[in-house]
N, C-alpha and C positions, 0 to 999 in steps of 0.2 A: 601810751605804753612807753615806759622807760627802756632805754637801750640795755642797761644792766641794773639789776637790783643790788644796790650797795648796802642794804640792810642785812643781807644774809652773809654769814661767814662762809669760808671755803668748805669747811666741814659740813655745814648745813646744805650747801649746794650739792656736794658730793653725795650726801645721803638721799636727797630728792632725785637727782638726775641719774644716779646709778640704779636706783629702784625703778625709775620710769623706763630704763633701757632694757629691763629683763624680758620684755616680750619680743624683742628683736632676736632672731635666730642667727648665731654666728659660729656654731660648732662645725668646723670643716677643715679639710686639709688646706693649708695656706698655699701650697704649690710653689713655695719659694725656698731656696736653699742659700740665700745670701749670707756670707760669713761675716764675722766681726771685722772691723776696719780700724786701723790705728788712728787715734784722734776722734773716734766716733763712739757713741754709746749704743749698746745693744746689737743684736743680730736677729735674723728671722728664722734661724734653724735650731738654735740651742734651746734646751728645755728650761724652763724658768727655775664678777670675775668668772669669766667664761674661758673656754679653751678652744684652741685650734691645733692643727697638726702640721709640722714642717714637712718639706719635701722628702726628708729621710725618715718620716714617721714619728718623730719625737713630739711630745706634747708641749704646747706653748700656752702660757697663761696670758690672757688679754684683759686689759682694763676696758670694760664695756660701759660706756656712758653716753648720755645725750648732751649735745651742745646746749640745747634749750628744750624745755617742755611747755613753753608759752605759745601754744599753737593757735593759729587763726582759723584752722579748719574744724569741721564738726563731724568727723567720721563717727558713725554710730558705735563702732566696735572699740574705739580707742579710749584709753584712760586719760590721755592728755587733750582730748577734744575741748574746744573753746567753752562749751556750756558746762563742763564739769567744774565743781567747786573743789579745787585741789591746790596745793602749794605750788607756786610757779617759781622757776629759777632759770637763769641763763649764765653759762660760763663765759668769761672772756677767753680769748685765745691763750693769753699768758697763764691763766689759771689752769687750763688743761695741760699746758706744757709743764708747769710746776708739778702737777700730780703725776704725770707720766714719768718725769725724770726722777722724782723722789721715790716713787714706787719701784722704778727700775733699780735704783741704787740699793734698795732694800731687798732686792731679789723677789719682789712680789709678782712682777709681770715681765713679759718679754715683748709685749706689743700693745696696740690700741685698736679697739673697735669703736668707731665714732659714728653716731647717728644723730638725728635731731628732729624735733617737731618743726613746723614752719613758723618761724618767729618773724613778725612784721610782714615779710613777703619772701618768696623763694630766693630772690637774688640776695637779699640781706643775709639770709640763713646760710646760703652756700658761700658767701664771702667770708663769714665768720669761720666756717669749717676750713676753707682754703687757707686763711690766715693762720689757723691753728697748725695745719700740716706744714705750711711754709716755715713757721718758726721752729717746729720740731726738727725738721730736716736740716735747715740752714743755720739757725741761731744756736740750737742745742745739739746739732750733729747727731740726732737720733737715727740709728740705722736699723732699728727693729721693725717688725712686721706691723703694717697699718692697713686696716680694712675700713673704708669710708662709704657711707651711704650717700648716693646722689639724690638730690632734691628735684622732683618733677617741676617743670616750668622754669628752672634756673637757666641762666644764659649758657650757651654751649661753650663759650670760651672759659667760663669758670669750671665747668666739668672737665675740660681738657687740662687746665692747669692742675686741678686736684688729682687727675689721673696720673700725671708724671711724678707726683709726690707719694701716692698710695701704692700698695702692693696689689690690693684687690678693691674693685668698686662694685657696688650693687645698687639696684633700684628695685623696690618692692612692687611686685605685681598686685599685691594686696589680696585680691580674690581671683579665683580661677576663671570667671567669666565676666564679660563686660556688663551683663545684666546685674550680676551681684554687686559689681563696683558701683554702678549708677544707683542702686537701691540703698547701699550702706555708706557710700562715700560720694555723694552727688557733686561735691566740689572738685573731684578728680575724674579724669577721663582715661580710657585705655590709650588714646593717642598721646596724652601727656607723659605716659609711662613708656610706651614702646618707642617713641621718637628718640629720647636720650639713650635708651637701651641699644637702638640701632646705631646711634652715633658713637657710643663707646665701642661697639663691635667693630665699626669701621676703623676707629683709631687703633684698636688693639691689632687688628689684622694688617693695617697699614704699616705699623711699626715693625711687625714680624716680617713682612715682605721686605721692608727697607734694610733689615739686617740679614737677609738671606734665608729666613725660615719660611715654612708654609704659612699661608694666611690663617688656617684653622688652628685652634688651640690643640696642644698635645693631648692625646688620649691614651688610656691604658694599652700597652703593647699587645695584649691579648685580642683586642678588637681586629687586628689585621688577620687573625686566623679564623675569625667567625665568618660564616657564610652570609650573614644577614644582619649586621650591626646597624643601629640607627645612624651611625656616623659614616657608614659607607653606602647605605640605602637612603640617604637624606633626600627629602622631597622639597621642591619649591613649587607652590601653586600660584599661578598668576595668568591673567588673560585667558582663562578657561583651558589652560594646558598644564600638563605636568611633565617635569623634566626629571629624569632619574639617571644615576650613574650607570656605567657600562656593565656592572657586575650583576645587578638584580633590579627588578621592577618592584618598587615598594607597594604595599597594599594600601590602596586609597578607599577601600570599601567603607570603612567605618569612621572616616574623618567627620568630626562634628562641625556644625556651622560656626561655632566659636573658634574652633581650631583653624578653620578656613579663614576667618576674619583675622586671627592672630598672624597668619602667614601673609595676608594681603593688605589689610586695612591700615591706613595711616602709617605706612612704613616706606616713605618715598626714596630712601637711600638704596641704590641698586647694587651695592657691593654685598656679596654673599660669600660665605666661607669657601675656600678653594676646593673642598671635598664635595660641594653641593651637587654639581652636575659634571658631565664629561665635556663634550665639544662646546655646548652652549655656554658653559661656565668660562671658557677661555675668552669669549667675547666680552663678558662682564668684567673680567679681570684686566683685560687689555684696555678697556674703557676707563678703568680706575687708574688714573695717573697718580703716582706717589706724590708728585708736586702739587696735586689738587687739594691736598689737605695738610694742614700744619702738623697733624698727628704723625704723619709718616716721615717727617724730616728729623734725622738724628741730631740736627743742630738746634732744634727748637725745644730745648729741655731746661730752660731757665738756669743756665750756667753749669749744667751737669750732663755732658754729652753721653755718659754711660748709663743714664737713668732711663729705663724703658717705661712705656705707658702701661700701667696696671698689669704687670707681668703674670700675676696669678689669675688673670681673667676677671670676668664679672659673674655675679650670681643674682638670684632673686628669691623672694619668699612669698608663699601663699598661705592665707589663713584657712584652716580646715574646720568645718562644722558650724560656721557662722551663717552660712546660706545653704541652699539645698542641692548643690552640685553633687553629681555622682562621682564615684572613684574613676569611672571611665572618662568623664569630662576632665577631671583633674589630671589624669595621666596622659590624656591626649594633648592637653595644653602643655604639659611638661615636655613631651616629645617634640612638639612644635618649637618650643623655646630652645631646646638643645640643637635641633637641626637648623633652625633659621636665624637664631641669634647667637649661636656658638657659646652658650652659657657653660660655665665650668660646673656649677651646681645649682640645683633648684631645692629650696628648703620648704618644709611643711610645718606649720605651727598650729597645733590643736587649739581651737578657740577656747579661751578661759572667760566665761561670762563676767563682765565688769560693770556694765551699764544696764539700766532698766530700759527696755524698748520692746515694743510688740513684734518687731521684725527679728529679734535676737533670741537665742535660748535664755531661759530664765536664770537669774543669778542663783548659784548653788548647783547648777547642772555640772556634772563632772566633765572635764575636757576629754575629747575622744582620743586618748593617747594610744590605744591599741590600733585604731584606724590610722593615726599618724604613723605608727610603727610599720603597718602594712604598706603604706605608701612609700616610706623610705626603702623597704625591701624591694618593692616593685621598681622604684627608681634605680636601685642597684642592678636589677635585672635588665633594665634598658641600657645602662651605661657599660656594663661589663659582660653580660651573658648573651647578648644578641637577640633579646626579645623586643617586640614592638607592642605598643599599647593595645592595638587591635587584636593581638594574640592573647593577651592576658585577660582582657575584658571585652565585652561587646554591648551594643545598645540593649540587647535582650537580657544580658546578664551584666549589669553595669557596676556592681559593687563586689568587693572581695568578701570571701568567707573569712570572718575575723578569727575563726578558730584554727585556720590553717595559714601557713605562710604562702605567698602568691605562687611560688614555684611548685609547691605541692598541689595547690589548687589547680594550676594549669595542667600538671601531669595527670591528675585524676580525671580531668575532662578530655584527655587525649590518650587514654589507655591503649588505643590502637597502635601507638608508637612504641609501646613497651611490651616485654622487657628488652633492654639494650644489652648487647653482649660487650662487656668491657674489653675483651681481648681484641676486638676489631673495630669498635666504634671510633669515628673521627672526633676531633676536638669539639666542634660545634655540637655534635650529638651528646657527648659526655657532659657538656656544660648545661644541658637541659635536664639532666637527671637530678632530682632532689637528693641532697646530701653530698653532691660533688661540686666543688668550687674550682676556681682557676688554677690554684696551686696543685690540688690533687689530680685534676685532669691532666696537667702537664707531667706530673710524676707518673701517672698511669701510662702515658704515651712513651716516656723514656724507659720505664721498667719492662714493658712488654717486648721491647727489642732484645732484652737480655735473657728472657725466659718466660715460662708460663706464670700467670697471675693466680692468686688465691684470695679468698675473702679476708683471710688474716693479713695478707700482705697489703691489700688495698686499704684496710683499716689503718695500718701503720702509715700509709701515705696521706692520711687525713680524711678519707671518705667517712661520712657519718652514716654508718650502716643501719641505725635505727630508722632512717628515712630511706636510704638508697636500696635496702634489701627488697623492697616491694617493686622496684623498677629495673633491676639489673640481673643478668646472669653472668657467671664466671666459668668459662670453659663449658658452656651449655647447661649449667646447673644453677638453680636459685639457692640462696643461702639456707632457707628452710622452705618446705613446700607451702606455697601461698597461692590462692586463687586470685586472679586479676579481676576483682570485683570492686567497683567504686565505693559502695556502701561499706563493705568490710574494711578496705584500706583506710577510708575516712575515719571510721571509728577508732582504728588503731593509732592513726596519726594524731587525732584530736586528744586521745588519752595521753599520748606522749608529751604533747605541748600544753596540756591544760594548766599546769602549775605556772609555767612561764607566762602564758597569756593572762592569767589572773594577776600576777605580780605587776605586769605592765598596766593593765586596766585599773587596778587598785591604787597605783601610784598617783593617780589624779587627785586622790583625797589629800595627799601631802605634797602636791606640786609646789616647788619652791626653788628659786635660784639662790646660789651661794651669795651670801651677803658680805659686804666689806666691813660690817660693824658687829 
C-alpha cells in the first residue's frame, strides 16, 4: 500500500473523500466562541459541507472530509470497508491545509470536520491527522473551529496532542451495544472505544480543574432548577454499589446489562466528573493529582499556553437501525455516556443500507429517519428537561410511538399527573408539559408574579397550545372542555403531527448531503 496516491489530482481526492465523509454526523453546537485574532485566519463563532453552531447560536459552515478512505478494517456497515471495490484516496496534511485555507479565503467555510478510515494502522492514521491540525494551527495560523475524530487503538500521546489543537474531539461508539459491535465490526471492541473516550474525559476535566473551573462540562443553566436532571442525579455503578448525589436517588430499576457494562467494563481510569457523587466523589478527585497527567498542565500546550484541551468537549455517534437494539437500549446507553463520560453530545445516524450482507437491512430499505428524529427529541428531554431514560421507556415498552413526540408519549402514559395548573406549577413540572419549553416555562414563572395568566397570554409567551391544551389548566379552567382519555388525546395529537411525520419519514427517499461539486 502506497503512502499517498500520486496519480489522483487534488480535485479528485476531494470528490472521493468529501463524499465518503457524508455518513459521519457533525451537525452540533460547537460550544466555542473564540474570536478572530490578528495575524490568524478564521474564528470559531462568526457565520460563514456541513454545519455546526457557534456558542452564540450562529451557523458555521464546516469542510467535512476524510483524511483517507483506504481502510484496513471490514466493518459490515461501512462504505469504506476493505472488501468494497471503491476508489481509494489519502490526503497529505498539506493538501488538507490548502483546501481549508483556500475555501476559507473564499468564504465557503469557517471550520473543519476531519475524520478518517484506518489507513495502514491506527498510529499512522492519527499521525496524519495530527500533522494536519498542527500545520493548520501553527504554519497557517488557522483560528477557526476544528472537530477531529479520534482513532481507536491510536497511542494516547497522539490523542493528547490532537486534543490541544482541536476544539472538539469525538470517537464513534458505532453501535449501541457491545453485541452489535462484535457482530458487525469484529475488528473493533467496546474497550478500544471506551478507553480513549475515558482518557479524553480525564484530560478535559483535568484542564478545567487546572484553570479553576469545575471538572464537569458546562450544561444548560436550566438544569440547576430541575428536580431530577441526569447531570445532578448522575450514577456510577461499580463494585456492586451505587453512589448518588445528595439531592436525589436515581432510578436504577431499568438499567440494562449493556448500560451496566458501559459504566463498569474496561474503563480503568477512576476520574469521574465532579458532579458524579457527593462525599465519595471528593475522595476520587483528591486522588486525582493534576500533576499526574500531562493534560492538566497549562504549560504542556506545544508552545501555546492559552490553548485548552478540546474546550467544546467530546461527542460520539451511534448507528440506528443496522442492528436490533430497542430505543430503550439506545437511550439507556446515551444516558450512561452523558453521566459517566461527560459527553457534550451523542449523535444518532439512521443506517443507510450500502452493502449486501445477511446481517444488514437490504439495499433499498429506507433509512429510519423518523426513528432517528424521535431519538434526538428524547435526547433533548434528557439534557434539558429533566427526564431519565427509564421514565421515557421501559423493558416492557421499549420503543417510541413514532406517531408522537416522546414528551407527548410520556404524558399520555402518565395522565394521572395532569392537568397541571400553570398558575402555581413549579419549573420542573412545567417542563414536563407537552408544548412548554425552557423559555416559555421561565416566561410563565416571571409573568405570574405580575398578574393572572390567560391562555392568550401564555400563547404569546411561546406555549404551543395545540399540544399543551390537553394537559394544562389556567385559573382552574381548561382551554376547551376535554376529557382526559388516552385514546382520544392520542388521536388528536397524531392528526396534528401527521403531515410533519410524513415529511420526515419520506425524506429518506431523497436523503443526500450537500455536495461540493
